[in-house]
Every structure is written in structure tokens, then in C-alpha cells.
Backbone bond lengths (Angstrom), bond angles and torsions (degrees), N, CA, C in turn:
res aa  C-N    CA-C-N  psi(-1)  N-CA   C-N-CA  omega(-1)  CA-C   N-CA-C  phi
1 K - - - 1.465 - - 1.524 109.10 -
2 P 1.358 119.06 127.73 1.469 121.17 -178.44 1.524 111.27 -60.28
3 Y 1.323 114.54 146.79 1.461 119.79 178.53 1.519 110.06 -66.55
4 D 1.297 116.24 128.65 1.462 122.33 -179.23 1.521 108.49 -114.13
5 P 1.332 118.53 101.56 1.469 120.30 -177.07 1.521 112.74 -61.04
6 D 1.332 117.32 -34.00 1.465 119.45 179.52 1.520 110.90 -66.22
7 S 1.338 116.44 -41.99 1.460 120.40 178.90 1.519 110.78 -65.01
8 A 1.328 116.98 -41.87 1.465 120.78 178.85 1.522 110.59 -63.36
9 A 1.325 116.21 -40.53 1.468 119.85 -179.96 1.520 110.89 -64.51
10 R 1.342 116.31 -39.41 1.463 119.61 178.64 1.525 111.01 -65.25
11 A 1.345 116.24 -39.86 1.466 120.09 179.58 1.524 110.90 -64.44
12 I 1.336 116.40 -43.44 1.467 120.50 179.33 1.519 110.32 -64.64
13 D 1.337 116.21 -40.87 1.466 119.75 179.60 1.526 110.65 -64.56
14 G 1.338 116.97 -38.58 1.462 120.11 178.27 1.511 111.50 -64.72
15 L 1.336 117.03 -41.37 1.461 120.80 178.12 1.520 110.71 -65.20
16 R 1.345 116.32 -40.03 1.463 119.87 178.98 1.522 110.98 -61.60
17 R 1.337 116.24 -42.77 1.464 119.32 179.56 1.520 111.36 -64.82
18 A 1.348 116.62 -37.29 1.469 119.96 179.17 1.524 110.96 -64.90
19 V 1.336 116.40 -41.68 1.466 120.12 179.25 1.520 110.66 -65.76
20 E 1.338 116.66 -41.98 1.460 119.70 178.86 1.524 110.98 -63.10
21 Q 1.329 116.57 -37.35 1.462 119.66 177.70 1.520 110.59 -62.97
22 Q 1.343 116.87 -42.82 1.461 120.21 178.42 1.522 110.45 -62.51
23 R 1.318 117.05 -40.54 1.460 119.73 -179.33 1.522 111.17 -64.51
24 R 1.340 116.37 -37.47 1.463 119.01 177.71 1.521 110.81 -64.09
25 L 1.338 116.29 -38.67 1.463 119.88 178.38 1.523 110.84 -63.13
26 I 1.326 115.65 -40.28 1.462 119.26 178.93 1.520 110.12 -64.25
27 D 1.330 116.71 -45.68 1.459 120.53 -178.49 1.521 111.16 -61.58
28 E 1.311 116.50 -37.39 1.463 120.24 -179.26 1.521 112.19 -78.46
29 K 1.363 116.37 -16.99 1.465 123.48 -179.74 1.518 113.91 72.17
30 L 1.313 117.03 -18.19 1.458 120.50 178.97 1.513 108.46 -129.50
31 A 1.327 115.95 144.35 1.459 120.42 177.39 1.514 108.60 -119.36
32 R 1.308 116.94 127.48 1.458 120.17 179.40 1.520 109.82 -86.93
33 P 1.357 118.67 129.09 1.456 120.65 175.70 1.521 110.21 -74.21
34 P 1.338 117.87 167.03 1.459 120.01 176.05 1.519 110.22 -56.91
35 P 1.361 118.35 152.92 1.464 121.17 -178.16 1.522 111.83 -52.36
36 G 1.329 115.50 128.85 1.454 120.77 177.20 1.506 114.73 77.39
37 E 1.348 117.96 5.30 1.460 120.37 -176.96 1.513 109.70 -129.33
38 S 1.339 116.66 135.61 1.452 121.59 177.31 1.513 109.25 -94.65
39 P 1.344 118.92 153.68 1.452 121.38 176.72 1.518 110.11 -57.44
40 R 1.352 116.78 144.37 1.445 121.33 -174.79 1.517 111.14 -96.45
41 A 1.304 115.64 132.49 1.457 121.99 172.02 1.510 107.25 -145.59
42 V 1.317 117.04 136.21 1.453 121.47 178.73 1.509 108.13 -123.27
43 D 1.336 116.93 131.36 1.452 119.75 179.72 1.517 110.37 -102.13
44 A 1.334 116.19 -175.89 1.458 121.00 -174.09 1.519 112.71 -65.61
45 E 1.330 117.38 -17.13 1.455 120.00 176.40 1.525 111.25 -90.19
46 G 1.345 116.59 2.08 1.453 120.69 179.22 1.504 113.27 80.26
47 S 1.329 117.20 11.48 1.458 121.20 -176.92 1.510 110.84 -91.45
48 A 1.327 115.70 138.06 1.463 120.36 174.78 1.514 110.80 -95.98
49 G 1.324 117.37 7.91 1.456 120.70 -176.06 1.505 113.67 -65.87
50 G 1.350 117.16 -25.23 1.453 119.47 -179.08 1.507 111.73 -58.25
51 S 1.339 117.33 -37.94 1.452 119.48 -179.35 1.517 110.98 -68.58
52 Q 1.339 117.15 -32.74 1.449 119.82 177.93 1.522 110.48 -66.60
53 R 1.331 116.77 -36.98 1.451 119.58 178.22 1.522 110.98 -71.53
54 A 1.332 116.58 -30.32 1.455 119.53 -176.18 1.515 112.08 -73.18
55 A 1.314 117.61 -35.48 1.456 119.26 -175.95 1.511 110.25 -151.31
56 T 1.321 115.99 147.83 1.447 120.98 173.67 1.516 108.56 -84.54
57 S 1.338 117.27 178.45 1.457 120.13 179.96 1.517 111.78 -65.34
58 A 1.329 117.23 -17.86 1.464 120.55 177.87 1.511 111.77 -91.29
59 G 1.358 117.18 0.66 1.449 120.06 178.54 1.508 113.91 85.07
60 Q 1.344 118.74 8.82 1.453 121.44 -179.49 1.518 109.86 -93.86
61 P 1.347 119.19 135.55 1.457 120.85 177.68 1.520 110.71 -58.84
62 V 1.332 116.53 137.45 1.452 121.09 -178.23 1.517 111.12 -63.06
63 D 1.329 116.85 -36.74 1.454 120.83 -176.06 1.523 112.55 -87.69
64 G 1.319 117.95 16.64 1.454 120.54 -179.13 1.512 110.64 87.99
65 E 1.310 117.00 -163.61 1.450 120.60 -177.68 1.521 109.96 -64.81
66 R 1.340 115.39 137.15 1.451 118.66 -178.71 1.520 109.99 -70.60
67 Q 1.328 115.69 148.93 1.445 119.85 177.80 1.517 109.32 -75.48
68 A 1.326 115.64 139.46 1.455 119.81 178.68 1.523 109.71 -66.37
69 D 1.327 116.02 145.92 1.460 122.55 176.32 1.525 112.61 57.05
70 A 1.342 117.44 39.56 1.464 120.64 -179.63 1.525 111.67 -65.25
71 L 1.337 117.79 -23.56 1.463 121.35 177.57 1.526 110.96 -102.88
72 N 1.318 116.30 23.82 1.461 120.59 -176.40 1.530 111.22 -57.00
73 G 1.337 116.14 124.80 1.453 120.83 177.86 1.514 114.86 83.25
74 V 1.328 118.18 -2.20 1.465 121.46 178.32 1.529 108.87 -84.29
75 F 1.329 116.38 134.33 1.456 121.87 -179.49 1.531 109.10 -95.62
76 V 1.329 116.20 128.83 1.464 121.02 -177.79 1.527 109.49 -124.13
77 L 1.325 115.61 129.13 1.461 122.17 172.46 1.523 107.11 -100.22
78 A 1.331 117.11 113.32 1.464 122.72 -178.73 1.527 108.92 -106.48
79 V 1.335 115.95 130.95 1.465 120.79 -175.46 1.523 109.61 -129.02
80 D 1.325 116.24 123.58 1.465 121.75 177.17 1.523 107.25 -161.95
81 D 1.327 116.81 141.73 1.462 119.18 -178.76 1.523 112.73 -77.50
82 K 1.330 117.40 -8.16 1.463 120.84 179.66 1.531 109.70 -102.67
83 P 1.338 117.82 112.41 1.471 120.50 179.96 1.520 112.85 -56.21
84 E 1.340 117.08 -33.26 1.463 119.52 -179.92 1.525 110.83 -63.63
85 M 1.329 116.64 -38.68 1.456 120.30 178.80 1.524 110.86 -68.77
86 L 1.322 116.54 -38.44 1.463 119.92 177.40 1.524 110.84 -63.92
87 E 1.322 116.66 -35.57 1.462 120.04 177.16 1.527 110.50 -63.51
88 V 1.331 116.23 -42.85 1.463 120.58 178.54 1.529 110.34 -62.77
89 L 1.335 116.80 -48.75 1.463 120.58 179.84 1.524 111.17 -59.82
90 S 1.320 115.95 -43.53 1.459 119.94 -179.08 1.525 111.20 -61.98
91 Q 1.332 116.95 -41.11 1.462 120.45 179.44 1.525 111.17 -65.78
92 V 1.329 116.52 -45.57 1.465 120.63 -178.53 1.524 110.92 -62.30
93 L 1.327 116.53 -48.61 1.463 120.57 -174.61 1.522 112.09 -74.14
94 S 1.326 116.83 -40.00 1.464 119.89 178.98 1.520 111.13 -64.17
95 A 1.339 116.64 -37.08 1.463 120.10 178.76 1.520 111.38 -63.35
96 D 1.326 117.07 -22.27 1.462 121.61 179.17 1.528 111.55 -96.27
97 G 1.329 117.46 5.90 1.457 121.06 174.34 1.509 115.88 100.99
98 A 1.344 118.30 -1.96 1.459 120.61 -177.49 1.528 111.31 -75.25
99 V 1.331 115.02 154.51 1.463 122.43 172.85 1.525 106.23 -100.13
100 V 1.328 117.10 109.81 1.462 121.67 -168.74 1.524 111.60 -105.56
101 V 1.327 115.16 131.88 1.459 123.03 171.31 1.524 106.77 -116.82
102 T 1.330 117.92 133.76 1.461 120.93 -176.67 1.523 111.18 -117.93
103 E 1.329 114.95 146.55 1.463 122.10 174.19 1.520 108.43 -137.61
104 T 1.340 116.44 145.47 1.461 120.69 -176.45 1.525 113.42 -97.58
105 S 1.328 117.79 6.06 1.464 119.98 176.34 1.520 109.45 -153.66
106 A 1.329 115.12 157.48 1.462 120.20 177.70 1.523 110.71 -65.73
107 D 1.322 117.72 -36.73 1.468 120.50 179.37 1.526 111.12 -62.58
108 Q 1.330 116.91 -42.66 1.458 119.93 177.72 1.524 110.91 -64.74
109 A 1.330 116.21 -39.06 1.464 120.03 179.02 1.527 110.86 -64.49
110 L 1.334 117.15 -41.26 1.461 120.58 179.25 1.525 111.56 -66.45
111 A 1.332 116.82 -36.58 1.459 120.06 178.35 1.528 110.93 -65.37
112 R 1.318 116.52 -35.83 1.463 120.92 -179.25 1.529 112.07 -80.78
113 Y 1.327 116.49 -29.95 1.468 121.51 -166.42 1.532 115.87 -53.97
114 P 1.348 121.46 -52.16 1.470 119.24 -173.78 1.528 113.66 -56.33
115 Q 1.328 117.04 -47.50 1.462 119.67 -179.67 1.526 110.95 -69.75
116 W 1.331 116.23 -40.02 1.467 120.48 179.55 1.521 110.57 -63.17
117 A 1.332 117.51 -43.79 1.465 121.84 -176.73 1.522 111.99 -67.75
118 A 1.331 116.68 -26.14 1.461 120.73 -178.02 1.524 112.48 -81.18
119 G 1.321 117.29 1.02 1.461 120.63 -174.91 1.512 115.15 -77.37
120 G 1.336 118.02 -8.56 1.458 120.48 179.60 1.512 112.45 82.50
121 G 1.323 115.81 172.29 1.456 121.18 -179.44 1.516 111.86 80.25
122 E 1.329 115.36 174.58 1.464 121.13 178.14 1.523 109.39 -71.95
123 R 1.347 116.22 131.29 1.458 120.67 -177.61 1.521 109.96 -136.15
124 L 1.339 115.39 143.41 1.457 122.03 -176.80 1.525 109.63 -139.03
125 L 1.326 115.23 152.31 1.462 121.89 174.46 1.518 109.40 -114.12
126 V 1.338 116.58 134.02 1.462 122.62 171.43 1.522 106.35 -126.52
127 S 1.331 116.61 115.86 1.467 118.81 -173.39 1.518 112.74 -136.27
128 D 1.325 114.17 140.78 1.460 121.18 168.89 1.526 108.37 -69.43
129 L 1.324 116.44 154.85 1.462 120.26 178.21 1.521 112.23 -94.78
130 A 1.328 117.38 -43.95 1.464 121.43 -174.53 1.524 110.14 -91.52
131 M 1.340 115.99 95.67 1.458 121.41 178.31 1.520 108.96 -130.36
132 P 1.337 117.94 150.01 1.465 120.60 177.95 1.526 111.12 -61.64
133 G 1.324 116.75 149.47 1.458 120.01 -179.92 1.515 110.46 70.82
134 R 1.323 116.73 -127.90 1.462 121.22 177.17 1.527 108.79 -69.72
135 D 1.327 116.76 123.56 1.462 119.36 -176.71 1.524 111.22 -93.76
136 G 1.330 115.64 -177.25 1.454 120.41 -177.52 1.518 113.72 -66.83
137 F 1.326 117.47 -27.09 1.463 120.55 176.85 1.532 110.08 -67.02
138 S 1.329 115.37 -46.39 1.462 120.02 178.60 1.525 110.73 -64.51
139 L 1.327 116.62 -37.33 1.463 120.91 179.76 1.523 111.03 -58.38
140 I 1.329 117.21 -50.16 1.463 118.87 -176.14 1.527 110.93 -70.24
141 R 1.330 118.42 -32.44 1.470 120.22 175.61 1.523 110.66 -61.73
142 Q 1.331 115.97 -44.28 1.462 120.11 -179.50 1.528 111.18 -66.66
143 I 1.324 116.79 -39.25 1.465 119.99 178.45 1.522 110.60 -63.84
144 R 1.333 117.37 -44.38 1.467 119.84 179.12 1.533 110.89 -63.37
145 A 1.338 117.05 -36.00 1.463 120.29 177.93 1.532 110.75 -66.81
146 L 1.336 116.86 -42.14 1.465 120.61 178.08 1.527 110.96 -63.22
147 E 1.322 116.29 -38.39 1.464 119.90 178.33 1.528 110.64 -60.28
148 R 1.327 115.91 -43.46 1.464 119.56 179.88 1.526 111.28 -67.86
149 D 1.337 116.27 -45.85 1.464 120.17 -174.67 1.524 112.53 -69.35
150 R 1.330 116.57 -35.38 1.469 120.35 -174.92 1.525 112.52 -106.92
151 H 1.319 116.34 7.04 1.468 122.25 178.10 1.531 111.23 55.86
152 L 1.323 114.97 44.67 1.459 120.94 178.20 1.527 109.84 -87.52
153 Q 1.326 115.32 154.35 1.461 119.91 176.12 1.521 109.68 -65.06
154 R 1.341 116.27 141.42 1.464 120.24 -178.44 1.523 110.42 -64.97
155 L 1.330 115.82 131.56 1.461 122.65 -177.81 1.527 110.01 -92.89
156 P 1.333 118.90 115.46 1.470 119.86 174.34 1.527 109.62 -60.91
157 A 1.334 116.74 137.83 1.459 119.66 -171.63 1.522 111.98 -137.31
158 V 1.339 114.91 138.41 1.461 122.80 177.92 1.523 108.80 -117.09
159 A 1.330 116.48 128.60 1.462 122.12 177.03 1.522 109.70 -97.28
160 L 1.331 116.16 139.98 1.459 122.41 176.80 1.526 109.27 -120.25
161 S 1.328 116.40 137.50 1.463 119.04 176.81 1.518 110.37 -160.60
162 A 1.332 114.85 145.66 1.460 120.56 173.62 1.523 111.01 -82.93
163 H 1.336 116.55 -8.05 1.464 121.43 -178.89 1.527 108.25 -104.41
164 G 1.338 115.51 77.73 1.454 120.65 -171.76 1.512 115.15 -88.08
165 I 1.329 117.85 32.23 1.461 119.34 177.98 1.529 109.29 -71.99
166 A 1.324 115.41 159.83 1.465 120.68 -172.68 1.522 112.50 -57.33
167 S 1.333 117.67 -39.65 1.460 120.03 -176.77 1.529 111.69 -66.15
168 V 1.332 117.28 -36.49 1.463 120.73 178.45 1.521 110.11 -69.92
169 R 1.329 116.52 -42.59 1.465 120.48 177.53 1.531 110.50 -58.91
170 R 1.329 115.53 -47.71 1.464 120.23 -178.22 1.527 110.88 -63.65
171 R 1.328 116.20 -42.46 1.463 120.01 -179.18 1.526 111.28 -63.49
172 A 1.332 117.06 -38.90 1.465 120.49 179.36 1.526 110.95 -61.15
173 I 1.323 116.77 -45.16 1.462 120.74 -179.99 1.529 110.35 -67.04
174 E 1.326 116.89 -41.45 1.465 120.61 -179.40 1.522 111.89 -64.11
175 H 1.325 117.23 -32.24 1.461 120.41 -179.00 1.527 112.64 -78.80
176 G 1.330 117.84 -14.42 1.459 118.16 175.27 1.508 116.76 131.08
177 Y 1.339 118.34 -1.41 1.466 119.43 175.09 1.527 109.32 -76.58
178 D 1.314 115.81 152.20 1.460 121.21 179.42 1.524 112.26 -92.70
179 V 1.329 116.23 -30.39 1.464 121.60 -176.30 1.524 108.67 -141.98
180 F 1.329 116.30 142.79 1.463 122.44 173.17 1.521 108.17 -114.83
181 L 1.343 116.30 132.41 1.459 121.62 176.94 1.516 110.14 -127.86
182 D 1.331 115.12 142.65 1.458 120.99 178.01 1.522 111.65 -75.13
183 K 1.328 115.12 149.23 1.459 122.36 165.50 1.523 107.82 -98.57
184 P 1.344 119.19 147.88 1.465 125.82 -2.74 1.520 110.98 -67.83
185 I 1.315 115.68 148.16 1.455 119.61 -174.83 1.520 111.39 -68.34
186 D 1.318 114.58 148.16 1.456 122.77 171.57 1.530 105.23 -104.90
187 P 1.339 119.01 107.65 1.469 120.73 -173.57 1.522 115.21 -50.48
188 P 1.358 120.33 -47.04 1.465 118.30 179.95 1.526 113.25 -61.82
189 V 1.333 117.27 -37.14 1.466 120.16 -179.99 1.528 110.28 -69.40
190 L 1.332 117.29 -41.41 1.462 120.65 177.27 1.522 110.58 -60.11
191 L 1.326 116.88 -48.82 1.463 120.40 -178.34 1.523 111.37 -64.04
192 D 1.328 116.51 -41.33 1.464 120.02 178.76 1.527 110.63 -62.64
193 S 1.329 117.08 -40.86 1.463 120.81 179.80 1.524 111.03 -63.30
194 L 1.330 116.90 -42.12 1.463 120.35 179.84 1.525 111.18 -66.84
195 R 1.332 116.61 -40.69 1.471 119.37 178.88 1.520 110.98 -62.31
196 R 1.333 116.30 -41.13 1.465 119.28 -178.77 1.529 111.54 -69.36
197 L 1.331 117.63 -31.86 1.461 120.02 175.58 1.527 110.64 -65.44
198 I 1.318 116.78 -39.64 1.464 120.68 178.67 1.521 110.84 -65.86
199 D 1.330 116.23 -36.13 1.464 120.91 -175.48 1.522 113.45 -78.97
200 R 1.337 117.74 -7.79 1.470 119.69 -178.31 1.521 111.06 -63.65
């Protein structure tokens, strides 16, 4: 297909607007869901109730204002092929006290994982599913295999995807993720999901 500069410019502009929207959500600290709809989160039991606990229909945390640095000292490995998305994740998680390491591919994440996982402390994975080459499904399968083979502690994992249809959600959980979250991310729901994984 011939290169279309106008189409490429529109795609870049759309991505820029999406990143700016995420940054506004971070600055506001709260993200309002569409009218009459709560942010979606699915856990390993297939329940969407976690999102209801994380935020009301007005976007306010059920438990009141969140405590600052609730993820203080928690190590997070964030994986996404889009650097702009990694920047958003890093800002959201770092603002909550997490120590964030980012990788732009599943292969890079797997290369880093054994040494990173052996570092001790609370550790979490947040990964996109749709990535070029090895995708997020393959990533979590390989991580679970390494955990079994090397007797590593199980890594709590959150899957992110813009394709939130039921089959994708189910497949993510079946492959080894603990929670599925829709893109674009809702910062309070993401943080609430990570806190609940730590508290399990």
C-alpha cells in the first residue's frame, strides 16, 4: 500500500490527543467514566465488581480520598510497545510511590525478568496484550513457566487492552493474568487494582 502522508499525520494526531487525554486524567487525579457507566475491571474470578469498589459513578473513590504513596516501595514492570503509553503508566504509578521499570517489547521484558524478579520486595507486572512479535499472552505464559522452572514467587499481573471484548478478557485470565483492564486506562481503577493484588 503506497505511503499516505495525510493518513500517517491523522494517526499521529490521534495518538497525540489520546496521550494528552491521559495526561489530563493524571493531573486531575480522578477520571470520570461515561454517563451511567463505571470503569471496567475484570479479575481472575471473572468479576467486574472490583471496578465498582474502586470508583463510584461520579468517579469518586468509595473509600474516600486515596492515601498518598499507597504503592510506596512496590516494584512494577510495565510493558507496552508504545513509548507514550509507558510514559503515562510511569507517571501514574510513580506518583503513587511505585518504582517503575519499562520495556517496549515482551522479549525485552523476558530478558529483564529473572534478575528483576529476584530483587525481593513486592513486584507487579502491567502489560499490554497487543504488541508486535511476542504479544502479552505469550509474555505471561513464559513468565509463569519461568516461575515454575526456577521456583520464583508468583508475579501478580495486570493485562491492558483496547479490545475489551469478553473473549479477550477471558483469554487474558486463562493465560495467567490476574486482572484485565480496558484502555485507555483509568488511573484510579489501575491503582486500586494493583493495591488489591498486593493485599491478596
